[in-house]
C-alpha positions as CSV (number, residue, x, y, z in Angstrom):
1,M,-174.6,-137.1,-92.0
2,I,-174.6,-140.5,-90.2
3,E,-177.9,-142.2,-89.5
4,V,-178.2,-145.4,-87.5
5,E,-181.6,-146.8,-87.0
6,G,-182.6,-149.9,-84.9
7,V,-179.2,-151.5,-85.2
8,V,-178.8,-154.9,-83.5
9,K,-175.6,-156.9,-83.4
10,R,-175.3,-160.4,-81.9
11,F,-172.3,-162.6,-81.3
12,G,-173.8,-166.0,-80.8
13,D,-176.3,-165.7,-77.9
14,L,-174.8,-162.4,-76.8
15,E,-176.7,-159.4,-78.1
16,V,-174.2,-156.5,-77.9
17,L,-176.3,-153.8,-79.6
18,H,-180.0,-153.7,-78.9
19,G,-181.8,-151.4,-81.4
20,V,-179.4,-148.5,-81.4
21,T,-180.6,-145.3,-83.1
22,L,-178.3,-142.3,-83.7
23,R,-178.1,-139.3,-85.9
24,V,-175.0,-137.2,-86.3
25,E,-175.2,-134.1,-88.5
26,R,-172.3,-132.9,-90.7
27,G,-169.8,-130.9,-88.6
28,E,-171.2,-132.2,-85.3
29,I,-168.8,-133.6,-82.8
30,V,-169.9,-136.6,-80.8
31,S,-168.4,-138.6,-78.1
32,L,-169.2,-142.2,-77.5
33,V,-168.7,-143.3,-73.9
34,G,-169.7,-146.4,-71.9
35,A,-168.4,-149.2,-69.8
36,S,-166.0,-151.8,-71.2
37,G,-168.0,-154.3,-73.2
38,A,-171.0,-152.0,-73.8
39,G,-170.6,-152.2,-77.6
40,K,-168.8,-148.9,-78.4
41,S,-166.3,-150.5,-80.7
42,T,-168.9,-152.7,-82.3
43,L,-171.0,-149.7,-83.1
44,L,-168.1,-147.8,-84.6
45,Q,-167.1,-150.8,-86.7
46,I,-170.7,-151.0,-88.1
47,I,-170.8,-147.2,-88.8
48,G,-167.4,-147.5,-90.5
49,T,-168.7,-150.3,-92.7
50,L,-166.2,-152.8,-91.3
51,M,-169.0,-155.0,-89.9
52,Q,-172.6,-155.5,-90.9
53,P,-175.4,-155.2,-88.3
54,D,-177.7,-158.2,-87.9
55,E,-180.7,-155.9,-88.0
56,G,-181.3,-152.2,-88.6
57,R,-180.1,-149.6,-91.1
58,V,-177.0,-147.4,-91.5
59,A,-176.7,-144.5,-93.9
60,I,-173.8,-142.2,-94.6
61,D,-174.8,-139.0,-96.4
62,G,-178.1,-140.7,-97.2
63,L,-176.5,-143.7,-98.8
64,S,-176.7,-147.2,-97.4
65,P,-173.6,-149.4,-97.8
66,R,-175.6,-152.6,-97.3
67,G,-175.2,-155.0,-100.2
68,L,-172.2,-153.4,-101.8
69,A,-169.5,-155.7,-103.2
70,D,-166.1,-155.6,-101.5
71,S,-164.6,-153.3,-104.1
72,E,-167.6,-150.9,-104.0
73,L,-167.5,-150.9,-100.2
74,A,-163.8,-150.0,-100.2
75,A,-164.5,-147.1,-102.6
76,F,-167.5,-146.0,-100.4
77,R,-165.2,-146.0,-97.3
78,N,-162.6,-144.0,-99.2
79,R,-165.0,-141.4,-100.5
80,R,-167.5,-141.1,-97.6
81,I,-165.7,-142.1,-94.4
82,G,-162.0,-141.4,-95.1
83,F,-160.2,-144.6,-94.5
């Protein structure tokens, strides 16, 4: 399960994600659509643990990757996300 709660991401003065909340159940298929520059890739990078949100919470299978060391984060990605 993927849980995203209140995620905010800024690049300088530009706020790309404004408090995004999302829940995806195991086995559920979801499509993320929107205009160019809407923040789709940024959200996917945050969910994939390649980027940290400025605010909010992300959990994969009930576990939060925030604060993990680089080696722990790589292992988390390998076990929980698949890349």
